[in-house]
N, C-alpha and C positions, 0 to 999 in steps of 0.2 A: 504494502501501498503506499503510494508517495503525498504528500501532499505540494502544488507548487503557492509558490510569494507572486502574492500581488504587492498593494504598495508599499511603496518604505525597504524594500525589501533590500538586497543589495546585487546581486543576477537573478537571473531568471530559471536555472536548477532545481530541476522538484529538489524534495525532499522527502526523507523518509521518515515516513511514520510511523513510531515502538509503538503500539497494539501489546506487547506484553510486558513494558514499562509498571513499575507499581511506583512513583516516586519522579521529579520535573522539579530536577534544580535550575534557575535564571542565576545571577549572577553578572552585580555593575558595582568597581570598583568596591569596596569596606561593603555593601552590605551584595544580598544577596535570599531568594524567596525560594522559601518547597513547597510543593504542595503534593496531591495524591494527582495520576494521571488524569482524573475528571473538571481539576486546577480544581478544586478547594482543599481546602484546610480546612485540619482538626487535632484541634487543643493537644488532645492526647496520643497527640504524635510530635512527631521531631517536624512538624508544620509551621511553616507563615513567614510572615515578612522580616527578618532579620538586618537593623541598624548596624552596623557599627559593636555589635557583639548581641545586640541589645531587642527581644523581638518588640513589635510593636503592632505586629494583625499577626492575632497565633485564630480565632475561629474567619472563615469568612469562606461560606455557601453558597449555590445560586441552586432555581428548587426553581420546578414547573409549579403548578396547581399544587402547591405542599409538599414535593415529593423530589428527591434529590436524580439526576440527570441520571441516565447512561452512559459513559463513556465510546466512542467508539475509537479516539486514538492523539495524539497526539506525538509533533511534531520542532524541533531547535533549533529550528535556522542563523541561527547564536547563541551566544551563550549568554549575549540575555534577554530578550526574550527565548516562546510558547506559548505555538498553536492551539488549544483546547478543544476537537473536536466531541458533539451530545448528544445525546436525540432527550427529546420527554421519556420518561417511560412510557409501559401500553396500558393500555386504559383498562378499563371492564371488558367483559368479555373477551380478550387479547387481541382484546384490536390494538395493527401498528400505530404508531405515535406516527404520527409527519410532520414536527415541530426538528431542525435540526439548531442547532446551537455552537455556532463556533467565538470562540471568547482566545483572545489574541494579551501576553502578557510582556511586555519591555518597561525595563528597568533599566533608572535612571541616574545619574546629581542633581536632584532639586523632586517636586513634586511624579507620581504615580497616577496612571490609567491605567486604567484596564477595557476597554471599545470590549464592546463583542455585536452580534451578528447572528440576525437569527431566517433558516430558511423553509417557507411552508412543503413539505411533499404531497402534488396533489396526484 
């Protein structure tokens, strides 16, 4: 499985997706961020945003209809960036989900942002 980088990438090459990885780490200067492969951070694990050896964020979860997302894959195009792809959980009656969520994380010196992009499969 591969992911194709979009705007802001350093090149147009495809990035290998690591569907089996358990934790994802991004690193920039003296800051790093560690999360599950869904992009969520759980304070019962060594997850969070760490700045100069201090954990400043310990829990961060994205839910859909109050349920955690199902991770599909993750890519690390750069040491400071990660792209997380997940889908909404199955609906009652075993109906397949129709919403796919893409989260992009990029660490940098200064304020941090996490843009979200979603798409519906019809």
